[in-house]
C-alpha positions as CSV (number, residue, x, y, z in Angstrom):
1,M,101.7,106.6,72.1
2,S,104.3,104.9,69.7
3,E,103.3,101.6,68.3
4,P,105.7,99.5,70.7
5,N,104.0,101.2,73.9
6,K,100.8,100.3,72.4
7,T,101.6,96.7,71.6
8,H,103.0,96.3,75.3
9,F,100.2,97.8,76.9
10,F,97.3,95.6,75.0
11,Q,99.7,92.4,75.6
12,G,99.6,93.3,79.4
13,R,95.9,94.0,79.6
14,P,95.1,90.4,80.0
15,V,97.6,89.7,82.6
16,L,96.1,92.7,84.8
17,A,92.5,91.4,84.1
18,G,93.3,88.1,85.5
19,L,95.1,89.1,88.4
20,L,92.5,91.7,89.4
21,A,89.8,88.8,89.1
22,G,91.7,86.6,91.1
23,L,92.1,89.6,93.9
24,L,88.5,90.2,93.6
25,L,87.3,86.9,94.0
26,A,89.5,86.3,97.2
27,L,88.2,89.2,99.3
28,P,85.4,87.6,101.0
29,A,87.5,84.6,102.3
30,Q,90.6,86.8,103.5
31,T,89.0,88.3,106.7
32,V,91.7,87.7,108.9
33,R,91.5,87.7,112.9
34,A,94.4,89.2,114.1
35,D,95.5,89.5,117.8
36,D,99.3,90.2,118.0
37,E,99.8,88.3,114.9
38,I,101.0,88.7,111.3
39,R,98.5,88.6,108.6
40,V,99.5,88.7,104.9
41,G,97.3,89.5,102.0
42,A,97.4,90.9,98.3
43,V,97.1,94.6,97.2
44,V,96.7,96.6,93.8
45,Q,97.6,100.2,93.9
46,I,96.4,102.3,91.1
47,P,98.5,105.8,90.9
48,F,97.8,109.1,89.7
49,N,100.8,111.5,89.1
50,L,100.4,114.9,90.7
51,S,103.8,116.4,89.7
52,G,103.0,117.2,86.1
53,S,106.4,115.5,85.0
54,H,104.3,112.7,83.7
55,S,101.0,111.8,82.5
56,F,98.3,112.0,85.3
57,F,97.2,108.2,84.7
58,D,99.6,105.7,83.2
59,P,98.2,101.9,83.2
60,G,102.0,101.0,83.1
61,A,102.5,102.5,86.8
62,I,99.6,100.1,88.2
63,R,101.4,98.1,91.1
64,L,100.5,94.6,92.0
65,G,101.9,93.8,95.6
66,V,102.1,91.6,98.6
67,S,101.3,93.3,101.9
68,C,102.5,92.2,105.3
69,Q,101.3,93.4,108.6
70,Y,102.5,92.9,112.3
71,A,99.8,94.4,114.8
72,D,99.0,94.5,118.6
73,V,95.4,94.5,118.7
74,E,93.7,95.5,122.0
75,E,91.9,92.5,123.6
76,E,88.1,92.9,124.5
77,T,87.5,92.7,128.2
78,V,84.7,90.7,129.5
79,T,83.5,91.7,132.8
80,T,80.9,89.5,134.7
81,T,79.4,91.2,137.8
82,R,77.4,89.7,140.5
83,R,75.4,91.6,143.5
84,V,74.9,89.8,146.5
85,T,72.8,91.4,149.6
86,N,73.1,89.7,153.1
87,T,71.2,91.1,156.0
88,Y,71.8,89.9,159.6
89,V,70.4,90.3,163.1
90,D,72.0,89.7,166.0
91,G,74.9,88.2,163.9
92,A,72.3,85.7,162.5
93,L,71.7,85.9,158.8
94,Q,68.1,86.6,158.1
95,E,68.0,86.9,154.2
96,S,70.4,86.6,151.3
97,V,69.6,88.0,147.9
98,A,71.8,87.3,144.9
99,L,70.7,89.4,141.8
100,P,71.3,87.9,138.2
101,A,74.7,88.0,137.2
102,V,75.6,90.9,134.4
103,T,78.3,90.6,131.5
104,K,79.4,93.7,129.9
105,V,81.9,93.6,126.9
106,D,84.5,96.2,126.6
107,E,85.5,96.0,123.0
108,G,89.2,96.7,122.4
109,N,89.4,99.4,119.6
110,R,93.2,100.1,119.2
111,V,95.6,98.9,116.7
112,Y,99.3,99.6,116.2
113,G,102.0,97.8,114.4
114,V,103.9,97.8,111.1
115,E,103.4,96.9,107.4
116,G,105.8,96.0,104.9
117,N,104.7,95.9,101.2
118,V,106.6,94.7,98.0
119,F,105.3,96.0,94.7
120,V,105.9,95.4,91.0
121,T,104.4,97.2,88.0
122,V,103.1,94.2,85.6
123,L,102.3,96.6,82.9
124,G,104.8,98.7,82.8
125,D,108.9,98.2,83.0
126,W,108.2,95.5,85.9
127,N,109.9,98.1,88.3
128,I,110.0,96.6,91.9
129,S,109.7,98.7,94.9
130,A,109.5,98.1,98.7
131,E,108.3,100.2,101.8
132,V,107.9,99.9,105.6
133,L,105.3,101.8,107.3
134,G,104.0,102.3,110.9
135,L,100.5,101.9,111.7
136,Y,98.2,103.4,114.1
137,G,94.4,103.5,114.5
138,N,91.3,101.5,115.5
139,N,89.9,98.2,114.3
140,D,88.6,99.9,111.1
141,I,90.8,102.7,110.2
142,Q,94.2,103.4,110.4
143,G,97.0,105.8,109.5
144,A,100.2,104.8,108.1
145,F,103.7,106.3,107.3
146,G,106.9,105.2,106.2
147,A,109.6,105.1,103.7
148,G,110.6,102.9,100.5
149,Y,112.4,102.3,97.8
150,G,112.2,101.6,94.1
151,F,114.5,100.6,91.4
152,A,112.9,103.6,89.0
153,E,112.3,106.2,91.3
154,G,114.6,105.8,94.2
155,L,113.6,106.6,97.8
156,F,110.1,107.9,98.7
157,L,107.9,108.6,101.7
158,D,104.6,107.2,101.9
159,A,101.5,108.1,104.0
160,K,98.1,106.7,103.8
161,A,94.8,105.8,105.3
162,M,93.8,102.3,105.4
163,F,90.2,100.9,105.6
164,P,88.6,97.5,105.4
165,Y,89.5,96.2,101.9
166,S,91.1,99.5,100.7
167,E,93.3,102.2,101.1
168,V,94.3,105.8,99.8
169,G,97.7,107.5,100.0
170,L,100.5,109.7,98.9
171,R,103.7,109.0,97.7
172,F,106.2,111.6,97.6
173,L,109.9,112.9,97.5
174,S,111.2,113.5,94.1
175,G,107.4,114.1,92.9
176,M,104.0,113.5,94.3
177,E,101.4,110.7,93.8
178,L,98.0,110.0,94.8
179,Y,97.0,106.3,94.9
180,G,94.0,104.2,95.6
181,G,94.2,100.6,96.5
182,I,92.0,97.2,97.1
183,K,93.7,94.7,99.1
184,T,92.4,91.3,100.5
185,L,92.9,92.4,104.0
186,G,89.7,93.5,106.2
187,D,89.2,94.9,109.5
188,F,91.1,93.9,112.7
189,N,88.7,91.6,115.2
190,P,90.1,91.8,118.4
191,A,90.1,88.6,120.6
192,R,88.1,88.0,123.7
193,E,90.9,86.5,125.8
194,H,90.7,88.9,129.0
195,S,87.7,88.2,131.3
196,R,87.0,89.5,134.9
197,F,84.7,88.4,137.4
198,T,83.3,91.0,140.0
199,E,81.3,89.9,143.2
200,I,79.9,92.8,145.1
201,T,78.6,91.6,148.7
202,N,76.3,94.1,150.9
203,T,76.0,93.1,154.5
204,Y,73.5,94.9,156.6
205,N,73.7,94.4,160.3
206,H,71.2,96.7,162.3
207,S,72.2,100.3,161.3
208,S,75.6,99.5,159.9
209,T,76.4,98.3,156.4
210,T,79.4,97.0,155.0
211,E,80.3,96.3,151.3
212,T,82.7,93.5,150.2
213,V,84.2,93.5,146.5
214,I,85.8,90.6,145.3
215,L,87.9,90.7,141.8
216,R,88.9,87.6,140.1
217,E,90.9,87.7,136.9
């Protein structure tokens, strides 16, 4: 490594340390509830070159960026069921028994949408890159695939797996790069906005039985 590169690297280390410290301190406060909404967070990606044309790890290639997601998050469905049994003899009500209502939560666990990212290499040549990816998965794990453009590398493709506060992926086209990232976006939390009430009434009249089901959204 030449002396100018060494000087540039060591001058940049305090900048990266401060940025990483601020990012890590922000993690607990950035859990975002999302339900057909936009959420924005910070991300740091650490790349490793797999093409062999450059060194395996270059601190100057570390990317700091902003990530914006628009996702459709499946809502939780809350169903309350009440059962009532009525017994009639010769048309006269003899007994009515109502069981306690039972509530069941069907947790929404499907997420799909788009993600846009803008990065800058703060320790290197201040290269700017941007990308757009489609994402699909559940509340905790999503896969994403898309394309982007960097002023230094040109067009590239990107495929990754995303987890709460982290991600791992591949950038490839002219070369191949493996990267890991930390970010301020956690898992998706579906809203409980869809509820349903079901009333099931069993009517006994001598030898005949009638069941009536009433559904209310």
